[in-house]
C-alpha positions as CSV (number, residue, x, y, z in Angstrom):
1,M,22.0,-0.2,0.4
2,K,23.2,0.2,4.0
3,I,23.9,3.9,4.2
4,G,22.9,6.2,7.0
5,H,22.4,9.8,8.0
6,S,22.7,11.3,11.5
7,P,23.2,15.0,11.8
8,R,24.3,14.5,15.4
9,Y,24.5,11.0,16.9
10,A,22.5,12.0,20.0
11,E,19.5,13.2,17.9
12,G,19.0,9.9,16.0
13,G,19.4,8.9,12.4
14,S,18.0,7.0,9.5
15,N,19.4,4.4,7.1
16,D,18.5,1.6,4.6
17,Y,17.2,4.1,1.9
18,L,14.9,2.6,-0.8
19,T,14.4,3.9,-4.3
20,L,11.9,2.3,-6.6
21,F,12.3,2.6,-10.4
22,V,10.2,1.9,-13.4
23,E,11.4,1.2,-16.9
24,E,10.6,4.0,-19.3
25,G,12.0,3.1,-22.8
26,K,15.7,2.5,-22.3
27,M,15.8,4.5,-19.1
28,L,15.0,3.9,-15.5
29,R,12.8,6.6,-13.7
30,P,12.5,6.8,-9.9
31,V,8.9,6.7,-8.7
32,L,9.8,6.5,-4.9
33,S,13.1,8.2,-4.0
34,D,15.3,7.9,-1.0
35,H,12.7,6.5,1.4
36,A,14.3,5.6,4.8
37,M,13.3,2.1,5.7
38,R,14.8,2.4,9.3
39,S,15.3,5.2,11.7
40,W,15.9,5.9,15.3
41,T,15.5,8.8,17.7
42,M,16.7,9.3,21.3
43,V,13.5,10.3,23.1
44,D,15.2,10.6,26.5
45,S,19.0,10.5,26.5
46,S,19.5,11.3,30.1
47,G,20.9,7.8,31.1
48,C,22.2,6.8,27.7
49,F,25.8,7.7,28.3
50,D,28.1,6.1,30.9
51,Q,28.1,8.8,33.4
52,M,27.8,7.9,37.1
53,E,25.6,10.9,37.9
54,N,23.0,9.7,35.3
55,S,23.0,6.0,36.1
56,Q,19.4,6.1,37.5
57,L,18.0,8.1,34.6
58,P,16.2,6.4,31.6
59,C,17.7,5.9,28.2
60,V,14.7,5.7,25.8
61,I,15.3,5.1,22.1
62,E,12.5,5.0,19.5
63,N,13.2,2.7,16.5
64,Q,11.1,2.7,13.4
65,T,11.1,0.1,10.7
66,N,9.1,0.5,7.4
67,A,7.8,-2.2,5.1
68,L,6.2,-1.8,1.7
69,A,3.4,-4.0,0.3
70,L,1.3,-3.9,-2.9
71,S,-2.2,-2.6,-2.0
72,T,-5.4,-4.0,-3.5
73,T,-6.3,-0.5,-4.7
74,S,-4.8,1.6,-7.5
75,T,-4.5,5.3,-8.4
76,N,-4.0,6.6,-12.0
77,G,-3.5,3.1,-13.3
78,W,-0.7,2.2,-10.8
79,R,-1.0,-0.1,-7.8
80,D,-1.0,1.8,-4.5
81,L,1.6,0.9,-1.9
82,D,0.9,0.1,1.7
83,L,3.6,1.6,3.9
84,I,3.6,-0.2,7.3
85,T,5.6,1.5,10.0
86,T,6.4,-0.4,13.2
87,T,7.7,1.7,16.1
88,T,9.4,0.2,19.1
89,L,10.4,2.1,22.3
90,D,13.4,0.5,23.8
91,W,14.1,1.3,27.5
92,E,14.9,-0.5,30.8
93,N,11.2,-1.1,31.6
94,G,10.7,-3.1,28.4
95,P,9.8,-2.3,24.9
96,G,6.6,-0.8,23.7
97,K,5.4,-1.5,20.2
98,R,2.9,0.0,17.8
99,G,2.2,-0.2,14.1
100,V,0.7,2.3,11.7
101,A,-0.2,1.8,8.0
102,R,-0.8,4.4,5.3
103,K,-1.2,4.3,1.5
104,L,1.2,5.8,-0.9
105,R,-0.6,6.8,-4.1
106,Y,0.9,7.3,-7.6
107,E,0.4,11.0,-8.5
108,R,2.4,13.3,-10.9
109,K,4.9,10.6,-11.9
110,K,5.8,9.4,-8.4
111,Y,4.4,7.9,-5.2
112,Q,3.3,10.3,-2.5
């Protein structure tokens, strides 16, 4: 679903929320709820807006993209999920990029 949230535009926002469900009898039960798969933050907004007095200042935006993959490990009989977050800094001197991975484990009826 392409929905988003931004309390104030200048602070950033998130969108592409993911919810994973499992079948439980005739019902679906969420095991991962409302996880934002994309987000962005204005790290330095000094030069982001078309104001002549700020034209030499940087406009730095940090974008994060998440991906999920099945892990080779399991917890409580459920496959763990690998959450891979790629962060990109966009600014006039070129983008910087880094990736971080962490495991989501199934505990107390949901992934944490």
